[in-house]
N, C-alpha and C positions, 0 to 999 in steps of 0.2 A: 411508634410501636404498632399503632392501629394499622398503618399502611403495610407493615411487614406481615402482620397476621392476615391482612386481606390478600396479599401476594401469595402466601402459602395456601389460603383457602381457594383462591382462583386456580392455582396450579393443580390442586387435588380435584377440583370440579372438572377441569379440562381433561385430566387423565381419565376420570370415570366416564365422561361423555365419549372420549375417543375409544375407550375399551368397548363400550356398548355398540359403537358404530362399526367396529371391525368386522370384515366378512368372515364367514365360517371357516374358510380354508386358511385364514391367517390368525386364528386364535392362538394364544400363548401356549407353548409347550414347556414343560419343566426341563431344566438343564442342570446337570451336575457340575461342580466346580471344575472338574478335569475335562469337560467336554468342549470348552472353548477358551481361547486365549486372547483373541482380538474381536472387536465389535465395530460395526459401522454406525456412527452417530451422526444424525443430521445436524447441521450447524445451529439451527434455532434451538434445538434441544440442548446442545452443549452451552449455548449462550445463556439459556435459562438456568442450567445447573451452576454455571460459574457466577451467577449473581451472588451466591454465597462465597465468601472468601474460603479457599480450600485450606487455609492455615488456621483461621479463627472461627470460621463458620458464620460470620456476620454478613448481613446485607449492607450495601453502601448507605452512608448517611444521607439524610434528606437535607438538601441545601436550604439555607435561610431564605425564606420568602415572606413577602408582605402578607399580613393577615387577610384571609379571604373575606370578602363582604358577604359571601353566601355560605351556607352550611355544607355545600358540596365538597366532598373529600377529594384532594388532588391525587393524581396517579403516583404510585411509588417511584422513586428515582431508579434509573437503570444504570448499571455499572458500564463504564466505557472500557472496551477491550481492544487492544491492538493485537493483530494476528501475524504470525510468521511461520514459515515452513522450512524444514530441512529434510528433503526426500519425502517420505510418507508421514513424517512426524509433523505435528502442528503444535505450536507454542502460543499460549495466550498470555499477554502481559497487561497488568492492571495495577491500580493502587488501592490500598485499604488502610484504614486508620490504625490497624494493628502494627503496621510497619512504617507509619509516618509517610515521609516523602520518598521512601525507597520502593522501587518498582518490584512487584511480585510476579514471578513467572511460573506458569503451569504448563507441562508438556504431556502430550498424549502417550509418549513412550519413554521408558528409562534409557539411560546410556548403559551399554554393556560394560561390565566391571573392568576397569583398567584400560578402557579405550575411549575414543571420542566419537564412537558410532552409536547411533540410536538402534535399539534392538529391532524395531520393525524394518529398518532399511536393510539389514542383513537377512532377516527372515523372509522378506518378500521376494528377494532374489533367489534364495534357495527353494522356496515353495514354487515359484514360477518355473524354474528349471525342472523340478521334480514333477510338475503337473501333467504335461509340459505346456507352458504358455510363452510365446516369444515376447520380446520386449515391445515390438510393434503392436501386437494385439493387446498386451497389458496397457500400454500407453493410450491406445485408442479407447479402451474401456474406461480408464480413469478420467480421460478428458471428457468423454460423454457424460460421465457422472459428476464432473467437476470435483474429482477426488485428487488430492495432491499425490504426485508420483515421483519417484526417484529419476534422475537424469539417465540418459542412455549410457554415457561414459561411466558414471558411477556404477550402474548396473553391470557393465562389462568388467570393471575393475573388481567388484565383489565376486563375479562369476569366475574370473580367471585366477584370482588370488586365493579364494577360499572354497568356493563351491566345487570347482573341477578337481582340486586335490582330494577333497573328501569323497567325491564320487569314485575316483580312482582307487582310494583306500578301500571303500566298501566293495567295489568290484573284485579286487584282488583277494580280499578276505573271503568273500563268497566263493570265488573260484578255487582257492586253496582248500576250503572246507569240502567242496564238491569232490575234488580229486582225491582227498584223503579219506573221506567218510562215505560218499554216496555212490561211487561208481567202482566197478570191478575191472581189473586187468586180466587179459588184454581187452582193449576197448572195441566196442561195436558202435560206430558213429554214423550219423546222417550228416552229410556235408552239403552246404548250399551257399551260393554267392548271391549277393544282392547289390545292385548298383545304385549310385546316388541320384541318377536321373535316367529316364528312358532313352532309347535310341543310341546313336553313335556318340552322343555328347558326354557320356559318363566320365567324370574326373576320378572318382573313387569306386572301389569295390570292396565290400566287407564280406568276407567268407567266414561263416559260422560253423562250428562243429557241435552237434547235439548228441548226447548219449541216447541211444535208441530205447534202452530200458527205462530210464528215469525221465526222459524227454527234457533234461536240463541242458542248457548251453554250457559246454565245458570250456571253450575258448573261442576267440575270433581273431582274424588278422585283417588289417586294413591295408589296401594297396592303392597307390596313386599311379596314374597312367604314365607318369614320367619314369617309373620303374620298368615299364614294358615298352620303351621306345615310342610312347605316345599312342599305342594301339590298345584301345579299351577292351577288346575281346580277349586279350591275353591276360588280363588282370586276375580273373578267377583261378586260372591255373597256378599263377604265382602265389595266390592266397592259399590254395590247397597245399602247395609245396612248403610254405611257411608253417602251416599247421602240423604237417608231418615232421618238420625239423624241430618244432617246439615240443611236441608230445613224444617223438621218437617213433620211427617207422616200425621198430620191433615191438612196440607197445600197442599197436593197432592191429586187431585180428581181421576186421573187415570193415568196409565202408559202403554206405548206400548213397547213391548220387542220382542226380538227374542226368540226362543224356548229353553231356558236354564232351565233344569229341576230343579236345585237347587233354582234358583230365583223364578220359578213358585211356588214351594212348600212353600217358605218363604212368598210370597205375599198372598197365600191362607190362611196361618196361621194368617196373620195380617189383613185379610179382606180388602185387597187393590184391587180395581177394575183394572183389567189388560186386555189387548187384545194383539193379536199377530200382528206383523208387516207383512202386506200383501206382501211387496216386499221380505222380508226374507223368508216367507213361500213359495212363488213361486220360489225363487232361490233354496230352498232345494228340491222342486219337480224337478227342472231342473237337479240338481246333481244326484238325484235318477234315473232319466230317462237316464242320460248319462251313468250311470253304466250298465243299461239294454241294451243300444245301443251297448256296447262292446261285448255283447253276440250274436249279430245279424249281418247279412250282407245282401247285395243285396237289393231286393225290400222290405223285411220285415223291414230292418233298415230305409229305406227311409220313409215307412209308419209310423213308430213310431215317427220319427222326426216331420213329418207333424202333426200327431195327438197330440203330446206333445205340440207343439206351440198353437194349437187350444184350448187345455185344459187350459193352463195357461191364454190365452186371455179370455176364457170363465169365469174363476174364477174372474178376475178383474171386468168383466161386471156384474156377478152375485152378488158380494158383493156390488157393487154400487147400484144395483136395490133393494137389501134387506134393504138398508137404516138403518142398525143397528139392524135389527130383526134377531136373530140367527136362528130361525126356517125357516124363508124365505131364509136365506143364504144357509142353507143345501139343501133345496128343489131346489133352483135355480142352485146350483153347480152340484147336481147330476142329474139334467135334461139333462145334457150334454150326459149322456150315452143313453138316449132315442133319443135325437136329432140325434146323429151320426148313429143310426140304422134306421133313416128315420121315427121315431115316433115323431110327433109334437103336438099331443093332446091326452089326456088320462083322465080317470075318477079317482076318489079318490081311491088310492090303494098303497100298499107297493111297493118299488122299486124292491124287489126280486120277486114280482109276475108279473112284467112287462117285465123283461129281464131274460135271462138264466144265472144263477150264479152257476150252478153245478160244473163247472171246477175251481171255485175260492176256494182256500184253506184258512183255518183259518179265516173265516169271523168273524168280531167283532159283538158283540151284538148291538152296536149302528148302525152299517151298516144294519143289518137285520131288524131293527125297523124303518128305514127311510120311512116315509109315505108322499105322495103328497096330503096333506089335503087342501092346499091353492093354490098351483101352479099346474095348469092343462094344461099348454101349454108351448111351448118354449119361449125364450125371444124375438125372432124375430117376426115381424108382420105377415109375410107369408112365405111359404115354399121356394119361389124362391128368398128371399132377399139375402142370401149368400149361394147359392146352391153349395154343394160339394157332390161328389158321396158317397152314404151311404156305411157304413161298414157292413161286415158280423159278426155276434156275435161270430164266432169261429176264427176270425182273430187274429193274434199274437199281433198286436198293441192294439187292443181293450182289450184283456185279460190282457196285462201287466199293462195298466193304471187302469183298474177296480180292479185288484189285489192290486195295491198300494193304491187305494182309499177305500178298503174294511176294513181297520183296524179301530179299535175304536179310536186310536190316531188321525188318519187323520180326522175322522168325528168331533172329539172334537176340533181339530185345526180350522176347518172351522167355528165352532160356535164362536170361539174367534176372527175371522177376522171381522174388522169393516171398514165401508166406511170412507175415510179420513186418515186411518192409512197406507198410502203408504209412508213410511219413507225412501225412497231411498236417501233423502237428508242426512241421517245419514251416509250412505256410502260415499257420496260426502265429508262430513266433515272428515271422516276417511282418505280419500285420501289426503286431505290437511295436516292432522296430520302426515301421513307417509312421506310426503314431508319434514317436519321439523324434524322428528325422524324416519328415515328409519330403517326397521327391519334388514337390512344387517349389520348395525353398532351397536356396543354395547355402551350404555350410562349408566353411574351410576345414582343413584337416583336423585340427584339435577339437573344433566344435562338433564335427561329425563323430569323432572317436568318443567324446564325452557322452553324446546322446545314444550311441550304440551301447556303451557300458550301462547307461540308465535302463535301456530297454531290456538288457540281459538281467539286471537286478530285478526288474519288475516281473519278467517272465519266470525266472527261477523261483521267485517268491510264491507265485501262483502254483507252480509245480510242487513246491514244498507242501502247500496246503492240500493239494490233490493227493499226494502220497500219504499224508498224515490223516486223511479222511475228514478234513475240516471244510471241504467244499460240499455243501449240501444242495440237494435238488430242491429248487424253489417251486417250480411249476413246469408243466409241459405246454408248449404252445404250437400252433399251426402256422405254416408259412407256405407260400407258393414257390416251388422249385422249378426254375426254367429248365434245368438239366433233365429233371424227371418228367416235367410237363404236367404235374399235378400237385395236390396239397400234401405236404409232409409234416412230420412232427419232430420237434427238438426238445431237449431238456435244457432248462435254464437253471444254472447253478449260481451259488453265491460267488462273488468275485469282485474284482475292482477295488472299491473302497473297503471291502471286508478285509483285504490283505495288503493295505497300504501302509502298514506300520513302518516299512523301510523309509517312506517319505519323511515321517516324523523323525526317524533316526538321523536322516541326512541333515535336517534343519538343526538338530541339536549338535551334531558334529561340526557344522559350519559355524555356529555360535562359538563353540569351544575353541575352534581354530582361530577365530578372530580375537578372542580373549587371550589366547596363548601368544599371539603376535603383539597385541597391545596397540597403542596409538599409531596412526599412519597406515601405510600399505606396503607390501613387498614390492620391490622394483619389478615392473612388467616390461620386458624388452620387446615382446611380440604381442602386444595387446590385440592387434588386428587379427591375429590367428583365432581369437575367441569371439570376435564380433560376428553377429548374425547379419548377413546381408539380406534381411527379410524384404527390403523394399526393392531389391534388384530383381528384375524380371528375367525370364529365360530366353531373351532374344539371342544372346550369344550362343546358347546351346542349340537353339533352333537353326541358326545360321550354320553352325558346325555340321548339322545333320544334312541340310539341303545341298551343301557343297561337297559332301563326302561321296566319292565314287570308287572307294577301295572295295575289293571283293573278298576281304578277309573275314567279313562278318559271318559267324557260324549260325547254325539253326538255334543254338542255345540262347540267342538274344531274346527269345520269348520269355525267358525267365528273369530278365532284368527288371 
């Protein structure tokens, strides 16, 4: 008895000493019962805890020993424990006097009711997919920490048999709720395609349709290049066609797209009202100017950077003032070339009669016909509102931007720009999708589809919080903008973990599905469809790209 009391006293003393030595940033924080379900316990701490029998609460008996010749007390006996694992579950086996010679077993996790599966083994798969964490990364983390982990095959079996069906159920429930309750007919959509890898090597294209008003993803279509005779650049068009087939062409009032020539031609043939995404349009201008900047240096390069920023900002303001009128949009946008030359008022005239265009090559007919019939002054109220030193008409920066804007395609693009079609939120959604299905990893069809559904569930959950006013501004922070060339400010709002309730819902659904099925697993005839080839590099894709000499690749590849 004295030895047992000493063991308890030593344990309490050790705990107190450890608490006093803990660093300030690791001090204990209170936790409510519903705030955690699993804990990481270091092996020695668990060994110490299991010295008491978890059934009777007694320590192991002291073995008979010869009487000591000294008064020094012997160390208390330690219970011998045999360890075993099943996935992430650890089982301790030992003997205690309360059960005689019958072995006692204690496990770190219970078995799900009516199954033979440990609760943690099903939960960790659902949590990893929702996080998302690939098996390769999870396995590497656990091995480094010497933490037991489920096998890759068992991970994939749980994923394909239970997790993926639950994700599909949640996605279709959310989709049905959005269509029935959140959006109004006829639809106003922003449609964009994203490929599973860059360059010519894309195997899949996922085309998403987002409601412009709510910013929620309404639906998506996944296309494999085998459906387009092996031509990757045709996949986005087929995805758009599938979306129209699903939603009904008569239910779609208008769409906002990036400049995909095949999609544009198809929309024209089917008399669909379309406009161009202002954000994508300005991003393409930025790319073209970056290419021109590589040809310059010194002061000329600096001047083109500055003028390029002013031009893009002017386009945003011009489209806003045009309020959907395409003729006004063109006149407002092209008034920029008068403003920078210190011309702020003018009479009705053609643009080419007001500025010198002799040095501009291959001017388009649409450019030559631009007439200021309605707009006869700059957008600003007076000359001194935002005064910048005027340019000379022969300056390199002026001629580069005027040359770019003199093509018929550029003029026609401006006519298609509409106020409100600033769909940068589409790119925000795409960044969420890439988080769940990164292009650096190869996913087979079902795996990519599952991860796309996950990204949509996550994105739409954040939009729900935004619409309901649950996203609060936490702080404003400064960052350096390469595009603007100076320090800018952004609002940081609550997000991420604040609205991850759907992840917990997924885990609970996966548990319920396993309990519903019972012991064993459903037959999986195409398990490989769900396996992540995380360890497979992209050499095959790189090879596809360097041996491809086809000329079908359109300008829209920039958006892959």
